[in-house]
KOLGU-4560 file (N, C-alpha, C; in nm, 3 decimals, padded with zeros to 5 digits):
<recs>
<n_xx: 01.821 n_yy: -01.163 n_zz: 00.862 ca_xx: 01.712 ca_yy: -01.071 ca_zz: 00.805 c_xx: 01.699 c_yy: -01.008 c_zz: 00.927 mol: A seq: 1 type: MET>
<n_xx: 01.664 n_yy: -00.867 n_zz: 00.888 ca_xx: 01.625 ca_yy: -00.774 ca_zz: 01.015 c_xx: 01.521 c_yy: -00.813 c_zz: 01.084 mol: A seq: 2 type: ALA>
<n_xx: 01.453 n_yy: -00.772 n_zz: 01.198 ca_xx: 01.363 ca_yy: -00.802 ca_zz: 01.306 c_xx: 01.262 c_yy: -00.703 c_zz: 01.219 mol: A seq: 3 type: ARG>
<n_xx: 01.118 n_yy: -00.752 n_zz: 01.234 ca_xx: 01.021 ca_yy: -00.670 ca_zz: 01.154 c_xx: 00.993 c_yy: -00.539 c_zz: 01.226 mol: A seq: 4 type: SER>
<n_xx: 01.030 n_yy: -00.550 n_zz: 01.347 ca_xx: 01.017 ca_yy: -00.399 ca_zz: 01.424 c_xx: 01.144 c_yy: -00.287 c_zz: 01.329 mol: A seq: 5 type: ALA>
<n_xx: 01.230 n_yy: -00.347 n_zz: 01.304 ca_xx: 01.354 ca_yy: -00.248 ca_zz: 01.241 c_xx: 01.308 c_yy: -00.185 c_zz: 01.146 mol: A seq: 6 type: ASP>
<n_xx: 01.259 n_yy: -00.307 n_zz: 01.041 ca_xx: 01.226 ca_yy: -00.249 ca_zz: 00.928 c_xx: 01.105 c_yy: -00.145 c_zz: 00.916 mol: A seq: 7 type: VAL>
<n_xx: 00.991 n_yy: -00.177 n_zz: 01.011 ca_xx: 00.915 ca_yy: -00.058 ca_zz: 01.013 c_xx: 00.962 c_yy: 00.070 c_zz: 01.080 mol: A seq: 8 type: VAL>
<n_xx: 01.085 n_yy: 00.064 n_zz: 01.163 ca_xx: 01.129 ca_yy: 00.184 ca_zz: 01.223 c_xx: 01.201 c_yy: 00.264 c_zz: 01.115 mol: A seq: 9 type: ARG>
<n_xx: 01.271 n_yy: 00.184 n_zz: 01.067 ca_xx: 01.350 ca_yy: 00.247 ca_zz: 00.909 c_xx: 01.225 c_yy: 00.290 c_zz: 00.826 mol: A seq: 10 type: ARG>
<n_xx: 01.132 n_yy: 00.265 n_zz: 00.785 ca_xx: 01.014 ca_yy: 00.308 ca_zz: 00.717 c_xx: 00.953 c_yy: 00.421 c_zz: 00.742 mol: A seq: 11 type: ALA>
<n_xx: 00.970 n_yy: 00.428 n_zz: 00.880 ca_xx: 00.897 ca_yy: 00.567 ca_zz: 00.958 c_xx: 00.998 c_yy: 00.671 c_zz: 00.924 mol: A seq: 12 type: LEU>
<n_xx: 01.133 n_yy: 00.619 n_zz: 00.956 ca_xx: 01.271 ca_yy: 00.741 ca_zz: 00.931 c_xx: 01.246 c_yy: 00.793 c_zz: 00.803 mol: A seq: 13 type: GLU>
<n_xx: 01.244 n_yy: 00.694 n_zz: 00.704 ca_xx: 01.259 ca_yy: 00.756 ca_zz: 00.544 c_xx: 01.081 c_yy: 00.822 c_zz: 00.545 mol: A seq: 14 type: ALA>
<n_xx: 01.004 n_yy: 00.771 n_zz: 00.595 ca_xx: 00.861 ca_yy: 00.866 ca_zz: 00.582 c_xx: 00.896 c_yy: 01.015 c_zz: 00.586 mol: A seq: 15 type: LEU>
<n_xx: 00.957 n_yy: 01.027 n_zz: 00.705 ca_xx: 00.957 ca_yy: 01.153 ca_zz: 00.770 c_xx: 01.078 c_yy: 01.238 c_zz: 00.664 mol: A seq: 16 type: ASN>
<n_xx: 01.138 n_yy: 01.166 n_zz: 00.614 ca_xx: 01.258 ca_yy: 01.231 ca_zz: 00.519 c_xx: 01.185 c_yy: 01.242 c_zz: 00.380 mol: A seq: 17 type: ARG>
<n_xx: 01.021 n_yy: 01.188 n_zz: 00.377 ca_xx: 01.009 ca_yy: 01.165 ca_zz: 00.217 c_xx: 01.099 c_yy: 01.097 c_zz: 00.141 mol: A seq: 18 type: ARG>
<n_xx: 01.144 n_yy: 01.011 n_zz: 00.179 ca_xx: 01.258 ca_yy: 00.922 ca_zz: 00.109 c_xx: 01.195 c_yy: 00.823 c_zz: 00.017 mol: A seq: 19 type: ASP>
<n_xx: 01.152 n_yy: 00.840 n_zz: -00.097 ca_xx: 01.064 ca_yy: 00.738 ca_zz: -00.194 c_xx: 01.154 c_yy: 00.623 c_zz: -00.198 mol: A seq: 20 type: LEU>
<n_xx: 01.282 n_yy: 00.617 n_zz: -00.230 ca_xx: 01.364 ca_yy: 00.532 ca_zz: -00.244 c_xx: 01.405 c_yy: 00.451 c_zz: -00.150 mol: A seq: 21 type: ALA>
<n_xx: 01.426 n_yy: 00.499 n_zz: -00.036 ca_xx: 01.421 ca_yy: 00.391 ca_zz: 00.103 c_xx: 01.306 c_yy: 00.326 c_zz: 00.146 mol: A seq: 22 type: ALA>
<n_xx: 01.215 n_yy: 00.371 n_zz: 00.111 ca_xx: 01.054 ca_yy: 00.310 ca_zz: 00.111 c_xx: 01.041 c_yy: 00.208 c_zz: 00.021 mol: A seq: 23 type: LEU>
<n_xx: 01.051 n_yy: 00.242 n_zz: -00.088 ca_xx: 01.040 ca_yy: 00.130 ca_zz: -00.211 c_xx: 01.148 c_yy: 00.020 c_zz: -00.138 mol: A seq: 24 type: GLU>
<n_xx: 01.274 n_yy: 00.039 n_zz: -00.147 ca_xx: 01.343 ca_yy: -00.058 ca_zz: -00.077 c_xx: 01.334 c_yy: -00.159 c_zz: 00.041 mol: A seq: 25 type: ALA>
<n_xx: 01.247 n_yy: -00.101 n_zz: 00.091 ca_xx: 01.149 ca_yy: -00.172 ca_zz: 00.238 c_xx: 01.057 c_yy: -00.251 c_zz: 00.193 mol: A seq: 26 type: LEU>
<n_xx: 00.964 n_yy: -00.205 n_zz: 00.090 ca_xx: 00.865 ca_yy: -00.247 ca_zz: 00.058 c_xx: 00.854 c_yy: -00.358 c_zz: -00.023 mol: A seq: 27 type: ALA>
<n_xx: 00.748 n_yy: -00.455 n_zz: 00.002 ca_xx: 00.716 ca_yy: -00.566 ca_zz: -00.103 c_xx: 00.641 c_yy: -00.490 c_zz: -00.208 mol: A seq: 28 type: ASP>
<n_xx: 00.676 n_yy: -00.517 n_zz: -00.343 ca_xx: 00.590 ca_yy: -00.505 ca_zz: -00.476 c_xx: 00.443 c_yy: -00.477 c_zz: -00.461 mol: A seq: 29 type: PRO>
<n_xx: 00.375 n_yy: -00.562 n_zz: -00.369 ca_xx: 00.234 ca_yy: -00.545 ca_zz: -00.358 c_xx: 00.197 c_yy: -00.494 c_zz: -00.255 mol: A seq: 30 type: ALA>
<n_xx: 00.270 n_yy: -00.372 n_zz: -00.192 ca_xx: 00.268 ca_yy: -00.309 ca_zz: -00.053 c_xx: 00.124 c_yy: -00.251 c_zz: -00.071 mol: A seq: 31 type: ILE>
<n_xx: 00.070 n_yy: -00.221 n_zz: 00.058 ca_xx: -00.084 ca_yy: -00.160 ca_zz: 00.035 c_xx: -00.068 c_yy: -00.081 c_zz: 00.184 mol: A seq: 32 type: GLU>
<n_xx: -00.102 n_yy: 00.047 n_zz: 00.163 ca_xx: -00.127 ca_yy: 00.144 ca_zz: 00.273 c_xx: -00.260 c_yy: 00.180 c_zz: 00.265 mol: A seq: 33 type: LEU>
<n_xx: -00.340 n_yy: 00.124 n_zz: 00.400 ca_xx: -00.475 ca_yy: 00.138 ca_zz: 00.427 c_xx: -00.497 c_yy: 00.238 c_zz: 00.509 mol: A seq: 34 type: ASP>
<n_xx: -00.538 n_yy: 00.351 n_zz: 00.463 ca_xx: -00.561 ca_yy: 00.476 ca_zz: 00.533 c_xx: -00.712 c_yy: 00.524 c_zz: 00.520 mol: A seq: 35 type: LEU>
<n_xx: -00.781 n_yy: 00.426 n_zz: 00.504 ca_xx: -00.941 ca_yy: 00.470 ca_zz: 00.514 c_xx: -00.968 c_yy: 00.530 c_zz: 00.618 mol: A seq: 36 type: SER>
<n_xx: -00.932 n_yy: 00.508 n_zz: 00.750 ca_xx: -00.958 ca_yy: 00.566 ca_zz: 00.876 c_xx: -00.909 c_yy: 00.719 c_zz: 00.887 mol: A seq: 37 type: GLU>
<n_xx: -00.836 n_yy: 00.770 n_zz: 00.811 ca_xx: -00.786 ca_yy: 00.914 ca_zz: 00.822 c_xx: -00.909 c_yy: 00.995 c_zz: 00.794 mol: A seq: 38 type: ARG>
<n_xx: -00.891 n_yy: 01.123 n_zz: 00.873 ca_xx: -01.008 ca_yy: 01.226 ca_zz: 00.832 c_xx: -00.992 c_yy: 01.253 c_zz: 00.725 mol: A seq: 39 type: VAL>
<n_xx: -00.884 n_yy: 01.337 n_zz: 00.698 ca_xx: -00.875 ca_yy: 01.395 ca_zz: 00.593 c_xx: -00.818 c_yy: 01.308 c_zz: 00.481 mol: A seq: 40 type: LEU>
<n_xx: -00.880 n_yy: 01.310 n_zz: 00.371 ca_xx: -00.861 ca_yy: 01.234 ca_zz: 00.251 c_xx: -00.815 c_yy: 01.092 c_zz: 00.260 mol: A seq: 41 type: ASN>
<n_xx: -00.920 n_yy: 01.038 n_zz: 00.330 ca_xx: -00.913 ca_yy: 00.884 ca_zz: 00.354 c_xx: -00.920 c_yy: 00.803 c_zz: 00.214 mol: A seq: 42 type: PRO>
<n_xx: -00.813 n_yy: 00.700 n_zz: 00.214 ca_xx: -00.770 ca_yy: 00.603 ca_zz: 00.078 c_xx: -00.698 c_yy: 00.513 c_zz: 00.087 mol: A seq: 43 type: ALA>
<n_xx: -00.695 n_yy: 00.435 n_zz: -00.005 ca_xx: -00.557 ca_yy: 00.313 ca_zz: 00.011 c_xx: -00.463 c_yy: 00.329 c_zz: -00.106 mol: A seq: 44 type: THR>
<n_xx: -00.379 n_yy: 00.306 n_zz: -00.060 ca_xx: -00.225 ca_yy: 00.327 ca_zz: -00.159 c_xx: -00.180 c_yy: 00.160 c_zz: -00.209 mol: A seq: 45 type: TYR>
<n_xx: -00.130 n_yy: 00.134 n_zz: -00.344 ca_xx: -00.101 ca_yy: 00.031 ca_zz: -00.368 c_xx: 00.026 c_yy: 00.055 c_zz: -00.454 mol: A seq: 46 type: ARG>
<n_xx: 00.122 n_yy: -00.046 n_zz: -00.426 ca_xx: 00.247 ca_yy: -00.089 ca_zz: -00.513 c_xx: 00.335 c_yy: 00.036 c_zz: -00.493 mol: A seq: 47 type: GLY>
<n_xx: 00.449 n_yy: 00.072 n_zz: -00.607 ca_xx: 00.485 ca_yy: 00.188 ca_zz: -00.591 c_xx: 00.443 c_yy: 00.302 c_zz: -00.635 mol: A seq: 48 type: ALA>
<n_xx: 00.364 n_yy: 00.271 n_zz: -00.710 ca_xx: 00.300 ca_yy: 00.418 ca_zz: -00.776 c_xx: 00.196 c_yy: 00.465 c_zz: -00.646 mol: A seq: 49 type: GLU>
<n_xx: 00.153 n_yy: 00.395 n_zz: -00.549 ca_xx: 00.072 ca_yy: 00.429 ca_zz: -00.435 c_xx: 00.181 c_yy: 00.517 c_zz: -00.329 mol: A seq: 50 type: GLY>
<n_xx: 00.273 n_yy: 00.443 n_zz: -00.336 ca_xx: 00.395 ca_yy: 00.537 ca_zz: -00.236 c_xx: 00.436 c_yy: 00.672 c_zz: -00.305 mol: A seq: 51 type: LEU>
<n_xx: 00.449 n_yy: 00.661 n_zz: -00.396 ca_xx: 00.460 ca_yy: 00.797 ca_zz: -00.488 c_xx: 00.336 c_yy: 00.902 c_zz: -00.473 mol: A seq: 52 type: LEU>
<n_xx: 00.206 n_yy: 00.854 n_zz: -00.504 ca_xx: 00.117 ca_yy: 00.951 ca_zz: -00.496 c_xx: 00.087 c_yy: 00.958 c_zz: -00.326 mol: A seq: 53 type: ARG>
<n_xx: 00.102 n_yy: 00.857 n_zz: -00.251 ca_xx: 00.065 ca_yy: 00.897 ca_zz: -00.065 c_xx: 00.182 c_yy: 01.029 c_zz: -00.060 mol: A seq: 54 type: PHE>
<n_xx: 00.298 n_yy: 01.035 n_zz: -00.118 ca_xx: 00.402 ca_yy: 01.101 ca_zz: -00.067 c_xx: 00.393 c_yy: 01.233 c_zz: -00.156 mol: A seq: 55 type: LEU>
<n_xx: 00.343 n_yy: 01.252 n_zz: -00.260 ca_xx: 00.292 ca_yy: 01.341 ca_zz: -00.322 c_xx: 00.174 c_yy: 01.398 c_zz: -00.234 mol: A seq: 56 type: GLY>
<n_xx: 00.064 n_yy: 01.364 n_zz: -00.227 ca_xx: -00.027 ca_yy: 01.409 ca_zz: -00.153 c_xx: -00.001 c_yy: 01.481 c_zz: 00.009 mol: A seq: 57 type: GLU>
<n_xx: 00.071 n_yy: 01.407 n_zz: 00.092 ca_xx: 00.150 ca_yy: 01.473 ca_zz: 00.219 c_xx: 00.213 c_yy: 01.582 c_zz: 00.163 mol: A seq: 58 type: VAL>
<n_xx: 00.305 n_yy: 01.602 n_zz: 00.053 ca_xx: 00.362 ca_yy: 01.748 ca_zz: 00.029 c_xx: 00.268 c_yy: 01.830 c_zz: -00.027 mol: A seq: 59 type: ASP>
<n_xx: 00.171 n_yy: 01.803 n_zz: -00.103 ca_xx: 00.071 ca_yy: 01.898 ca_zz: -00.112 c_xx: -00.003 c_yy: 01.945 c_zz: -00.011 mol: A seq: 60 type: ASP>
<n_xx: -00.016 n_yy: 01.872 n_zz: 00.085 ca_xx: -00.108 ca_yy: 01.934 ca_zz: 00.186 c_xx: -00.017 c_yy: 01.970 c_zz: 00.304 mol: A seq: 61 type: LEU>
<n_xx: 00.094 n_yy: 01.943 n_zz: 00.341 ca_xx: 00.151 ca_yy: 01.977 ca_zz: 00.466 c_xx: 00.295 c_yy: 02.018 c_zz: 00.416 mol: A seq: 62 type: TRP>
<n_xx: 00.351 n_yy: 02.116 n_zz: 00.485 ca_xx: 00.485 ca_yy: 02.199 ca_zz: 00.490 c_xx: 00.563 c_yy: 02.095 c_zz: 00.559 mol: A seq: 63 type: THR>
<n_xx: 00.539 n_yy: 02.026 n_zz: 00.654 ca_xx: 00.592 ca_yy: 01.933 ca_zz: 00.750 c_xx: 00.525 c_yy: 01.825 c_zz: 00.819 mol: A seq: 64 type: SER>
<n_xx: 00.595 n_yy: 01.738 n_zz: 00.845 ca_xx: 00.530 ca_yy: 01.606 ca_zz: 00.882 c_xx: 00.622 c_yy: 01.554 c_zz: 00.964 mol: A seq: 65 type: MET>
<n_xx: 00.608 n_yy: 01.538 n_zz: 01.091 ca_xx: 00.688 ca_yy: 01.455 ca_zz: 01.164 c_xx: 00.647 c_yy: 01.352 c_zz: 01.280 mol: A seq: 66 type: ASP>
<n_xx: 00.652 n_yy: 01.219 n_zz: 01.233 ca_xx: 00.624 ca_yy: 01.098 ca_zz: 01.291 c_xx: 00.733 c_yy: 01.071 c_zz: 01.400 mol: A seq: 67 type: ILE>
<n_xx: 00.666 n_yy: 01.049 n_zz: 01.533 ca_xx: 00.768 ca_yy: 01.021 ca_zz: 01.677 c_xx: 00.730 c_yy: 00.893 c_zz: 01.715 mol: A seq: 68 type: SER>
<n_xx: 00.801 n_yy: 00.797 n_zz: 01.719 ca_xx: 00.762 ca_yy: 00.665 ca_zz: 01.771 c_xx: 00.747 c_yy: 00.687 c_zz: 01.916 mol: A seq: 69 type: VAL>
<n_xx: 00.642 n_yy: 00.629 n_zz: 01.955 ca_xx: 00.553 ca_yy: 00.636 ca_zz: 02.097 c_xx: 00.639 c_yy: 00.474 c_zz: 02.160 mol: A seq: 70 type: GLU>
<n_xx: 00.589 n_yy: 00.392 n_zz: 02.072 ca_xx: 00.551 ca_yy: 00.229 ca_zz: 02.117 c_xx: 00.570 c_yy: 00.180 c_zz: 01.996 mol: A seq: 71 type: ARG>
<n_xx: 00.659 n_yy: 00.052 n_zz: 02.005 ca_xx: 00.606 ca_yy: -00.045 ca_zz: 01.889 c_xx: 00.620 c_yy: -00.185 c_zz: 01.970 mol: A seq: 72 type: ILE>
<n_xx: 00.520 n_yy: -00.280 n_zz: 01.909 ca_xx: 00.509 ca_yy: -00.404 ca_zz: 01.927 c_xx: 00.530 c_yy: -00.487 c_zz: 01.825 mol: A seq: 73 type: ILE>
<n_xx: 00.608 n_yy: -00.589 n_zz: 01.848 ca_xx: 00.669 ca_yy: -00.668 ca_zz: 01.734 c_xx: 00.577 c_yy: -00.812 c_zz: 01.775 mol: A seq: 74 type: GLU>
<n_xx: 00.529 n_yy: -00.878 n_zz: 01.671 ca_xx: 00.462 ca_yy: -01.019 ca_zz: 01.683 c_xx: 00.502 c_yy: -01.067 c_zz: 01.561 mol: A seq: 75 type: ARG>
<n_xx: 00.618 n_yy: -01.150 n_zz: 01.559 ca_xx: 00.661 ca_yy: -01.230 ca_zz: 01.412 c_xx: 00.696 c_yy: -01.132 c_zz: 01.289 mol: A seq: 76 type: GLY>
<n_xx: 00.583 n_yy: -01.132 n_zz: 01.168 ca_xx: 00.559 ca_yy: -01.081 ca_zz: 01.040 c_xx: 00.473 c_yy: -00.930 c_zz: 01.100 mol: A seq: 77 type: ASP>
<n_xx: 00.439 n_yy: -00.895 n_zz: 01.249 ca_xx: 00.307 ca_yy: -00.825 ca_zz: 01.266 c_xx: 00.375 c_yy: -00.741 c_zz: 01.362 mol: A seq: 78 type: GLU>
<n_xx: 00.351 n_yy: -00.564 n_zz: 01.328 ca_xx: 00.408 ca_yy: -00.494 ca_zz: 01.417 c_xx: 00.310 c_yy: -00.357 c_zz: 01.428 mol: A seq: 79 type: VAL>
<n_xx: 00.299 n_yy: -00.335 n_zz: 01.534 ca_xx: 00.188 ca_yy: -00.243 ca_zz: 01.619 c_xx: 00.275 c_yy: -00.115 c_zz: 01.631 mol: A seq: 80 type: LEU>
<n_xx: 00.279 n_yy: -00.003 n_zz: 01.531 ca_xx: 00.352 ca_yy: 00.079 ca_zz: 01.583 c_xx: 00.243 c_yy: 00.228 c_zz: 01.640 mol: A seq: 81 type: ALA>
<n_xx: 00.289 n_yy: 00.263 n_zz: 01.769 ca_xx: 00.206 ca_yy: 00.378 ca_zz: 01.777 c_xx: 00.286 c_yy: 00.492 c_zz: 01.812 mol: A seq: 82 type: ILE>
<n_xx: 00.223 n_yy: 00.599 n_zz: 01.718 ca_xx: 00.310 ca_yy: 00.697 ca_zz: 01.689 c_xx: 00.209 c_yy: 00.863 c_zz: 01.714 mol: A seq: 83 type: LEU>
<n_xx: 00.302 n_yy: 00.949 n_zz: 01.729 ca_xx: 00.259 ca_yy: 01.080 ca_zz: 01.758 c_xx: 00.310 c_yy: 01.146 c_zz: 01.623 mol: A seq: 84 type: LEU>
<n_xx: 00.203 n_yy: 01.206 n_zz: 01.498 ca_xx: 00.224 ca_yy: 01.261 ca_zz: 01.437 c_xx: 00.203 c_yy: 01.419 c_zz: 01.417 mol: A seq: 85 type: VAL>
<n_xx: 00.310 n_yy: 01.507 n_zz: 01.394 ca_xx: 00.286 ca_yy: 01.651 ca_zz: 01.392 c_xx: 00.284 c_yy: 01.671 c_zz: 01.249 mol: A seq: 86 type: LYS>
<n_xx: 00.211 n_yy: 01.796 n_zz: 01.194 ca_xx: 00.176 ca_yy: 01.824 ca_zz: 01.082 c_xx: 00.128 c_yy: 01.973 c_zz: 01.102 mol: A seq: 87 type: LEU>
<n_xx: 00.174 n_yy: 02.013 n_zz: 00.988 ca_xx: 00.169 ca_yy: 02.189 ca_zz: 00.955 c_xx: 00.103 c_yy: 02.210 c_zz: 00.832 mol: A seq: 88 type: VAL>
<n_xx: 00.014 n_yy: 02.256 n_zz: 00.834 ca_xx: -00.057 ca_yy: 02.276 ca_zz: 00.720 c_xx: 00.004 c_yy: 02.336 c_zz: 00.579 mol: A seq: 89 type: GLY>
<n_xx: -00.014 n_yy: 02.331 n_zz: 00.448 ca_xx: 00.066 ca_yy: 02.425 ca_zz: 00.347 c_xx: -00.054 c_yy: 02.531 c_zz: 00.338 mol: A seq: 90 type: ARG>
<n_xx: 00.029 n_yy: 02.629 n_zz: 00.316 ca_xx: -00.048 ca_yy: 02.747 ca_zz: 00.329 c_xx: -00.137 c_yy: 02.838 c_zz: 00.430 mol: A seq: 91 type: GLY>
<n_xx: -00.201 n_yy: 02.742 n_zz: 00.509 ca_xx: -00.276 ca_yy: 02.782 ca_zz: 00.621 c_xx: -00.192 c_yy: 02.798 c_zz: 00.747 mol: A seq: 92 type: SER>
<n_xx: -00.080 n_yy: 02.701 n_zz: 00.755 ca_xx: 00.005 ca_yy: 02.696 ca_zz: 00.873 c_xx: -00.072 c_yy: 02.672 c_zz: 00.993 mol: A seq: 93 type: GLY>
<n_xx: -00.177 n_yy: 02.596 n_zz: 00.969 ca_xx: -00.268 ca_yy: 02.524 ca_zz: 01.099 c_xx: -00.166 c_yy: 02.395 c_zz: 01.129 mol: A seq: 94 type: VAL>
<n_xx: -00.121 n_yy: 02.378 n_zz: 01.268 ca_xx: -00.075 ca_yy: 02.290 ca_zz: 01.329 c_xx: -00.145 c_yy: 02.208 c_zz: 01.407 mol: A seq: 95 type: GLU>
<n_xx: -00.131 n_yy: 02.046 n_zz: 01.367 ca_xx: -00.198 ca_yy: 01.924 ca_zz: 01.428 c_xx: -00.116 c_yy: 01.873 c_zz: 01.456 mol: A seq: 96 type: MET>
<n_xx: -00.167 n_yy: 01.793 n_zz: 01.610 ca_xx: -00.084 ca_yy: 01.677 ca_zz: 01.636 c_xx: -00.191 c_yy: 01.557 c_zz: 01.651 mol: A seq: 97 type: GLU>
<n_xx: -00.164 n_yy: 01.444 n_zz: 01.638 ca_xx: -00.270 ca_yy: 01.327 ca_zz: 01.657 c_xx: -00.175 c_yy: 01.192 c_zz: 01.681 mol: A seq: 98 type: SER>
<n_xx: -00.223 n_yy: 01.144 n_zz: 01.819 ca_xx: -00.160 ca_yy: 01.002 ca_zz: 01.824 c_xx: -00.247 c_yy: 00.916 c_zz: 01.710 mol: A seq: 99 type: PRO>
<n_xx: -00.140 n_yy: 00.827 n_zz: 01.687 ca_xx: -00.230 ca_yy: 00.698 ca_zz: 01.554 c_xx: -00.156 c_yy: 00.599 c_zz: 01.582 mol: A seq: 100 type: ILE>
<n_xx: -00.191 n_yy: 00.482 n_zz: 01.547 ca_xx: -00.168 ca_yy: 00.339 ca_zz: 01.522 c_xx: -00.131 c_yy: 00.301 c_zz: 01.378 mol: A seq: 101 type: ALA>
<n_xx: -00.038 n_yy: 00.207 n_zz: 01.371 ca_xx: -00.021 ca_yy: 00.168 ca_zz: 01.242 c_xx: -00.008 c_yy: 00.040 c_zz: 01.248 mol: A seq: 102 type: GLN>
<n_xx: -00.104 n_yy: -00.073 n_zz: 01.165 ca_xx: -00.057 ca_yy: -00.227 ca_zz: 01.222 c_xx: -00.013 c_yy: -00.264 c_zz: 01.061 mol: A seq: 103 type: TRP>
<n_xx: 00.115 n_yy: -00.302 n_zz: 01.089 ca_xx: 00.204 ca_yy: -00.322 ca_zz: 00.968 c_xx: 00.206 c_yy: -00.496 c_zz: 00.960 mol: A seq: 104 type: TRP>
<n_xx: 00.178 n_yy: -00.552 n_zz: 00.844 ca_xx: 00.239 ca_yy: -00.663 ca_zz: 00.827 c_xx: 00.357 c_yy: -00.685 c_zz: 00.723 mol: A seq: 105 type: THR>
<n_xx: 00.448 n_yy: -00.750 n_zz: 00.734 ca_xx: 00.567 ca_yy: -00.796 ca_zz: 00.655 c_xx: 00.568 c_yy: -00.923 c_zz: 00.657 mol: A seq: 106 type: LEU>
<n_xx: 00.641 n_yy: -00.943 n_zz: 00.490 ca_xx: 00.625 ca_yy: -01.060 ca_zz: 00.439 c_xx: 00.810 c_yy: -01.105 c_zz: 00.419 mol: A seq: 107 type: ARG>
<n_xx: 00.854 n_yy: -01.176 n_zz: 00.445 ca_xx: 00.985 ca_yy: -01.202 ca_zz: 00.380 c_xx: 01.085 c_yy: -01.092 c_zz: 00.426 mol: A seq: 108 type: ASP>
<n_xx: 01.061 n_yy: -01.025 n_zz: 00.529 ca_xx: 01.126 ca_yy: -00.891 ca_zz: 00.558 c_xx: 01.114 c_yy: -00.777 c_zz: 00.491 mol: A seq: 109 type: GLY>
<n_xx: 01.005 n_yy: -00.782 n_zz: 00.435 ca_xx: 00.936 ca_yy: -00.628 ca_zz: 00.360 c_xx: 00.798 c_yy: -00.600 c_zz: 00.392 mol: A seq: 110 type: LYS>
<n_xx: 00.779 n_yy: -00.492 n_zz: 00.391 ca_xx: 00.643 ca_yy: -00.416 ca_zz: 00.415 c_xx: 00.530 c_yy: -00.448 c_zz: 00.297 mol: A seq: 111 type: LEU>
<n_xx: 00.452 n_yy: -00.534 n_zz: 00.385 ca_xx: 00.340 ca_yy: -00.561 ca_zz: 00.278 c_xx: 00.235 c_yy: -00.485 c_zz: 00.296 mol: A seq: 112 type: LEU>
<n_xx: 00.184 n_yy: -00.462 n_zz: 00.398 ca_xx: 00.067 ca_yy: -00.394 ca_zz: 00.440 c_xx: 00.045 c_yy: -00.307 c_zz: 00.544 mol: A seq: 113 type: ARG>
<n_xx: -00.001 n_yy: -00.184 n_zz: 00.571 ca_xx: -00.032 ca_yy: -00.104 ca_zz: 00.689 c_xx: -00.131 c_yy: -00.047 c_zz: 00.683 mol: A seq: 114 type: MET>
<n_xx: -00.223 n_yy: -00.085 n_zz: 00.820 ca_xx: -00.361 ca_yy: -00.029 ca_zz: 00.826 c_xx: -00.321 c_yy: 00.077 c_zz: 00.929 mol: A seq: 115 type: PHE>
<n_xx: -00.379 n_yy: 00.198 n_zz: 00.907 ca_xx: -00.355 ca_yy: 00.322 ca_zz: 00.988 c_xx: -00.504 c_yy: 00.309 c_zz: 01.092 mol: A seq: 116 type: LEU>
<n_xx: -00.502 n_yy: 00.310 n_zz: 01.212 ca_xx: -00.599 ca_yy: 00.323 ca_zz: 01.303 c_xx: -00.588 c_yy: 00.462 c_zz: 01.403 mol: A seq: 117 type: ARG>
<n_xx: -00.672 n_yy: 00.503 n_zz: 01.387 ca_xx: -00.717 ca_yy: 00.638 ca_zz: 01.456 c_xx: -00.742 c_yy: 00.617 c_zz: 01.604 mol: A seq: 118 type: THR>
<n_xx: -00.803 n_yy: 00.534 n_zz: 01.623 ca_xx: -00.786 ca_yy: 00.491 ca_zz: 01.780 c_xx: -00.690 c_yy: 00.388 c_zz: 01.844 mol: A seq: 119 type: ASP>
<n_xx: -00.629 n_yy: 00.464 n_zz: 01.898 ca_xx: -00.492 ca_yy: 00.371 ca_zz: 01.962 c_xx: -00.520 c_yy: 00.276 c_zz: 02.039 mol: A seq: 120 type: VAL>
<n_xx: -00.603 n_yy: 00.316 n_zz: 02.128 ca_xx: -00.664 ca_yy: 00.209 ca_zz: 02.242 c_xx: -00.743 c_yy: 00.063 c_zz: 02.179 mol: A seq: 121 type: ASP>
<n_xx: -00.825 n_yy: 00.103 n_zz: 02.089 ca_xx: -00.871 ca_yy: -00.010 ca_zz: 02.011 c_xx: -00.787 c_yy: -00.039 c_zz: 01.925 mol: A seq: 122 type: ALA>
<n_xx: -00.694 n_yy: -00.034 n_zz: 01.854 ca_xx: -00.584 ca_yy: -00.104 ca_zz: 01.778 c_xx: -00.489 c_yy: -00.169 c_zz: 01.881 mol: A seq: 123 type: ALA>
<n_xx: -00.461 n_yy: -00.116 n_zz: 02.028 ca_xx: -00.374 ca_yy: -00.201 ca_zz: 02.080 c_xx: -00.452 c_yy: -00.337 c_zz: 02.153 mol: A seq: 124 type: LEU>
<n_xx: -00.609 n_yy: -00.337 n_zz: 02.157 ca_xx: -00.726 ca_yy: -00.432 ca_zz: 02.213 c_xx: -00.693 c_yy: -00.547 c_zz: 02.070 mol: A seq: 125 type: ARG>
<n_xx: -00.702 n_yy: -00.483 n_zz: 01.967 ca_xx: -00.735 ca_yy: -00.583 ca_zz: 01.840 c_xx: -00.596 c_yy: -00.637 c_zz: 01.830 mol: A seq: 126 type: ASP>
<n_xx: -00.461 n_yy: -00.559 n_zz: 01.842 ca_xx: -00.363 ca_yy: -00.634 ca_zz: 01.810 c_xx: -00.312 c_yy: -00.765 c_zz: 01.878 mol: A seq: 127 type: PHE>
<n_xx: -00.391 n_yy: -00.706 n_zz: 02.046 ca_xx: -00.341 ca_yy: -00.802 ca_zz: 02.131 c_xx: -00.467 c_yy: -00.941 c_zz: 02.138 mol: A seq: 128 type: GLU>
<n_xx: -00.559 n_yy: -00.907 n_zz: 02.082 ca_xx: -00.653 ca_yy: -01.009 ca_zz: 02.052 c_xx: -00.608 c_yy: -01.093 c_zz: 01.954 mol: A seq: 129 type: ALA>
<n_xx: -00.528 n_yy: -01.048 n_zz: 01.829 ca_xx: -00.536 ca_yy: -01.143 ca_zz: 01.709 c_xx: -00.406 c_yy: -01.215 c_zz: 01.785 mol: A seq: 130 type: ALA>
<n_xx: -00.369 n_yy: -01.184 n_zz: 01.893 ca_xx: -00.230 ca_yy: -01.293 ca_zz: 01.938 c_xx: -00.262 c_yy: -01.418 c_zz: 01.981 mol: A seq: 131 type: ALA>
<n_xx: -00.382 n_yy: -01.430 n_zz: 02.030 ca_xx: -00.459 ca_yy: -01.522 ca_zz: 02.091 c_xx: -00.548 c_yy: -01.619 c_zz: 01.995 mol: A seq: 132 type: HIS>
</recs>
């Protein structure tokens, strides 16, 4: 079985490519993406339909989205990914760059839940505190 961090890296690469099939292959059928902390369009997405809806919304809003991994911390089935996200607005051409954290939980080597955190320092503190 692949390490949890490797599964998350492959998912982020698939997200950069907007590859729904690759994301579905890495995801548990009950996957949940909690992006309720997101400034624009906060929402939670569930299952394969949720993945499809999320990718559709990304394509509707942004002409490009590039996710760079700054750091990944793995603790068993829990992974904290510190990322830099660069976006270019569809129509407006506005460029945005934002550091974020994604706290992933895996089950049986599959992506089960991701909670997006906009405060990277708080996410790191919470992730470390959860280990104790």
